[in-house]
N, C-alpha and C positions, 0 to 999 in steps of 0.2 A: 400476438404482438400488437402493441398499440400503434396508432397511425403515425405518419411522419410528423415529427414535432414541429411546433411553430418556430418561426425565425424572427419575428418582431414582437415587441410588447403588445401591439394591437391584436395580432393573431393570438397571442397567449391569453389575453383577457377574454377574447371571444370564445376560445376553447374552454376556458374555465367556466364562463357563464353557461355554456352548453351542457356542462355536467349537472347543473342544478344545485351544486353544493354552495353553502354559504361560508364555509371555512376552508382554508388552504393551509397546507403544511409547507413551511419554508425552512431551509437549513443551510448551514455552512460547515466546513470542517475546521477544527482547531489545529494547532501545530502537530498534535499527535495523531491526527486523522480521525478523531472522534467527531461524529456528527452532532452538532449543536443546533437547535432550532426552536421553532414555536409554531402555533397555529395563529393565523390572522384572518379577520373577517374579510369578506369579498370586497367591501368598500375600501378597507385599508389596502388590500391587494391591488385595487385599481390604481391607486396612487403609487404604490411601491414598485409595480412593474414598469411604470413610466419613469419615476424619478429616484428609485432606490429608497432605502430606509436605514435608520440607525440601529446598530447592534453593539452592545457594550463591549469595549475592546479588552475586557478582562479575559476573554477567551484566548488572548495571546499573553496573558499575565498570570495564568495559573496552570497547574499541571493536570494530569488525568484524574487526580483525586480532588480537584478544586482547591488545592493549597496554593497560595499566592507566591510567585517567585520573589526573591529578594535581590536578584542579581541581573535583571534585565533593564535596559534603558527605555524601551518603547513605551511601556505603561507600568503603572504601579501606584502605590499610595502617593508618590511624588507627582503624579499627573492627575490624580483624582478619578481614574478609570472612566474617561469620557466615552461617548459613542464613536464608533467607527462607521464609515459608510459602506453599505452592502448594495451591490447591483445584482438583481435577480437575472438569471440567464434563461431567456425564453426557450432555447433549444433543449434544456434539461427537463422540460415538462413531462410529467408522468402522472398516472393515477395509481393509488395504493390498493392493490387487490385485497389485502387483508384488513383494509379499513373502509370497505364499501365504496371504493372508487374515489376517495378524497384526493383532490388535486395536490401535486407535489412539485416543488421547484428547488433547485440548488442555487445558491448565491456565491458571489466572490467579492472580496474586499477591494475597495478603490480608495484613493486619496481624495481630499477635498476638491481637487482639480479634475477628478475623474481618471487619473492615471492609475496603473496597477499598484496595489499596495505591496511593498517588498516582502512582507512576511506571510502573505496569503499563499497557502500551498497550491491552490488551483492556478493562481496567477504565476507561480514559479514554473509549473509545468507548461503553461502557455508560453512563457518566455523561452523554454527549451524547444517547444514546437516551432516557434518563430525563428529560433536559431537554426533549426534544421531547414526551414523554408529558405532562409538566406543562403544556405549552401546548396539549395536545389533539391531537397529531399522531403518526402512525407514519411513519417514514422508510423508503423502499425505495431501494436502490442497485444499480447494475450497474457492474462494473469491466471495462475494456478494457486489455490489456497488449500492448505490442510487445516483442519480444526477438530477439536475434541467436543463431544456432545455428552451431556450428563442429564440424568433424570432428577433434576433439581429445579428450584425456583429462586428468584432473588431472596425471598424470605428464608428458605432453607440454607442457602449459602451463608447468610448472616448468622442463622441459628447454629450452624455447624462450624462456624468460624473457618470456612473454606477447608475443612478436613473431612476425611471419611466420606468422600463424595461418591455417588453411584453412577458409573458410566452407563451410557445408553445400552451398550451390549458388552458382554464379558470377553476377555481373551484377545489373542492376536489372530486376525482373520482378514488379511488384505485381499482385495478384489472379491469379496464374498457375495455370492448371489443370495445366500441364506439370510445374512444379516440385513441386507438392503430390503429383502422381502419382508422380514420381520417388522421393519419400521417403514413400510411402504407409504403410509399416510403422510409422515413427515418428509420422507425422501421425495415422494411425488409432489408435495406442496412446494418444496424448494425449487424443483424444476419448473413447475407450471406457474406458480405465482411470481417467481423471479423473472421468468420469461415474459409474463404479462406486464412486468414492471420495467421492461426494456433492459434487463440484465440477463441475456440469454446464456444458459449453461450448457456445455457440451461434455459428455462423458463423466458424470459424477460416479464415484465408487467408494467403497470402504477402503481405508488404508490399514497398515499393520499397527494395531494398538486397540485397546478397548474403547469402543464408541467413537472412533476417529473416521472422518470422511475426507475426501479430496474432491474438489470441483474445479474444472477449467472454465473460465469465462471466454466466450467466443471473441476472437480477436477483432480489433477495431482501431481506428485512428487513436493516437496516443492520448489525446485529451478526453475523448469519449471513454477510453478504457480506464482512465483515472476516475471518472465519474462512476463507471460501472463497479470498479473495485471498492470504492467507498460505500456504495449502495449495496453491494453484495454482502459485505460484512455486517452492516446494520440490518439489512433485510433478512439474513439468515438468523440473526438474533431475534428479530421481531416474530418471524414465522415460528422459530423454536419456542418462544413464550407460549404461543397458541397451541402447542403440542406437548406442553409440560417438559420442555427441553431447554437447558442452558447451553448455548454454543460458545465455546471459548477459543479465541484466536491467539492466546498466550503462546509465546515461542516455545516454551519448555515448562510444562506444568508438573512433570514427574521425572525425577532423575534417572529412573530405570527404563523410560520409554523414549522412543524417537521424538524429536521436536516437530513443530509445525512450520512448514516452509511457506514462502510467498514467492514462487518462481515466476520469472518474467520471460516470455518469448517475444522476440522483437525482430523487425526487419525494416529496411529503408527502401523507398520506391522513388523513381525519378518522375519528372513532370509528365513524361509520355507513358507512364504506367509500367515501366520495366523495373525488375528487381535490381537494386544497386549492390546486392550481396552475391549475385550469381554470375559466374563467368565459365562457360562450358569448356574453355581452353585452358583454364588455370588449374593448378594442383588442387585436388579435392573440390574443384569447381568454385573455390573461394576467390572472389574478386579482390583486387587491390584495395578497393574502398572498404570491403568487409574486413580485411586484415588490419587496416588503419583503425576501424571501429573497435575491433577486438583489442588492439594495442592501447587504445584510449582507455578502455575499461581496465585492462591489466595494470595500467599506470596509475589511474586516478581512484579506483574504487577503494583502496586502502585509506585514502585521504578523506573520502566522503562516506565512509562506512556508516556513521550514525543515521544517515538517511535511509539505510537498508536494515540497520540493526539499532533501533532507537532507545532500547530500554536496558536496564541492568540484566533482566532475564534473557534478552536476545543472545547474550554471549554464553549462556548455559547450553544453548543449542549448537553453537559453533565449536563443536568438539570432534575429535577424530573418530571415525568409525561409526558415526551416528547419522549418516546420510546428509551431512551439512559440511560445506567446505571450510577449511582452516587456512589454506594457502592460495595465493593468486596463481592459478593454473588454468589451462584450457585444453580441450581435446575434442575429438570427433566422436559424437554419441557416447560420451563417457560421463556417467553419473557420479564419479568420485572427484570431479574437478569443479572449479568455481564457475567457469564459462564453458558450457556444453554447446558445441556447434552441431547443427543438424544440416547436413548437406544432401543434395539430391537434385530435384528439379528447381527451376526458377521460382515456382510458386511456393515450394516448401522450405527453401534454404533460409535459415534463421539462426539467431543466437538465443540460447536460454541462459539467463543469469540466475545462478542458483544460491547466491549468498543470502538474499533477503529472507526474513522470517515472516510468518503470518501477522506479526504484530506491527509491521511497518505501515506508514501512511501511504496509500497507493499513489497519491499525487507526487510525493517526495521520492518514493522508490523509482517510479518511472522517470521522473526528472533526473535523478542521479544516473541511472543507466544510460538514458538518452544523451544527457549532457556530456558524460564522460566519453561515450562513443563518438559523438560529433566533434569533441575536442581532438580526439585522435585523428579524425579525418582532416579537420582544418589545419592541424599542425603536422600532418603527414607522418605520424608516429609509426615507427617500424615494429612489426611483431617479431621480436628477436627470439622469443622462447619457442621451443619445439612443442608440438602437441603431445600431451601425455597419453600413452597407449595403455597403461595399466593402472595401478593404484595411485591416485592423485595424492593420498595422504602421505606417501613415502617420497614424493618428489622433492628435490632440493630447490624449493621455490620460496619466494618471499611470503612470510606469514602475515595474516590479517591481524590488526590490533586485537588483543586478547580480552579487553574489557572496555566498558563505556568511557571511563575517564581518559584512557589512552586514545580511544577513537575520537573523542571530543577534542583533545589536544591536537590530533593530526588534522582534523577539520579546521580548527581555528587558525592553524599556521599554514594552511594550504593556499598558495597563491592562485592555483588553478581553480579551486572552489570559489574563491572570491571573484575571479574573473567571470566564472560561469553564473553564479547565483547572486552576486553582489555582497558588499560588505555588511549591509544591514541584516540580511538574512543569515549570513554565516555567524556574525556576532551574536544574534539573538538565539539561533538554534544551538550553537555550541554552549552558550550560557545555560540554556534550558536543559541540556544533557548533563552539564556539570551539576546543576541543581538536583537532577534525578539521582546522580551518583552520591551526592551529599546526603540526600534523604535516606538512601539505603545505608550509608556508612554509619549513621547514628541509630539504626534500628537493631534491636536485639532479636536474633532469629531463633526459631525452634531448634535448629541444629546446635547453636551455641548453648542453649539451655540443657539439652540432652548431653552434650559433651563436657560441660564445665560445672553445672550447677552443684552437683553433689561431690564429684571426684576431685576437682582441682584444689 
């Protein structure tokens, strides 16, 4: 593990100079959670770490394919795509083990006055962290990601037009000792290099599916876990490149295989270090605060689903019987429900939100779960639904929106989402999801060609 990170711009600059490198990699995340960045010279870094630097605001004006939105107000041809101000965060300092120790920093967007920029995903998560602090809580999160791995390169993906791809390993072999041994150089590099990158991994293993892995990121305070989640996804891809592997976090790449989840484990802690979720005298040891937190998510997650399921493809994963929830249900240690409660000791009592896919933006996913839970606490929402003891897919419970346009509509009309995240963010993010849906709607798919081309 790397040393304790710097806490001031001056310390950050000193640490960078001590590495002897003349170039530094800096990055931010766009609305989809994609890391966008550049290398800058150490002289430029010396001024940027003190006073920030400009970054074209087109990163909030285009989609994941760099196609420009035509339905957002924040930026576009009508604004001329000016620079937005980025503040580098000293505490995010890392060195890149797979790039000979090049220094690395994350940034966040601010307004001209230095206030948080409403559309910035990292700033939105900080807003939810501050919301928790105002209620007397610190939130800890742990992320689990599943992802598929292929013996491909960016060039072969393009040459094959994303078809007939070769998985890293064949067949269905969850928790396989053999498969992880077969690919031990890649598997080992993921653990060792990500650990050295201050993204510590615990318990990685193969999942059920050809070439699919799952990894849990060691739990941390919510904001740090957001950083780790973003860096894990990009780090796995970069390490994969060096081993002839393409890592895909697409929610559902194959109709016949399970999708890829982005589960979130979470807990709240009081100022004196006590679990806010544990009460030894309560039923199932679930505190009243915990029950309000669960009720908040049960109430709001259907309204803010696009933060957890942000793409057209996300909803191909949310189907019954494929290890992903379709209804707002909760239960004790039940993997067929949306909200899985783990009860036991004060240390281990937590909530696992199982709705999100591996394709979500970690900052927004954590912000959604935390914000909804805290809303339940602040408003003393009652957990009226009984825990599901059996198959959650058969429960008579409220269904999640079944596609992205419906989910975006629910977000846009949600008064609670606007109260939590602000009108600017909700308007922009809902519009960006409607753009995504329209882009798909006008696309002719392979399924349509096979079904209609000759016969109809």
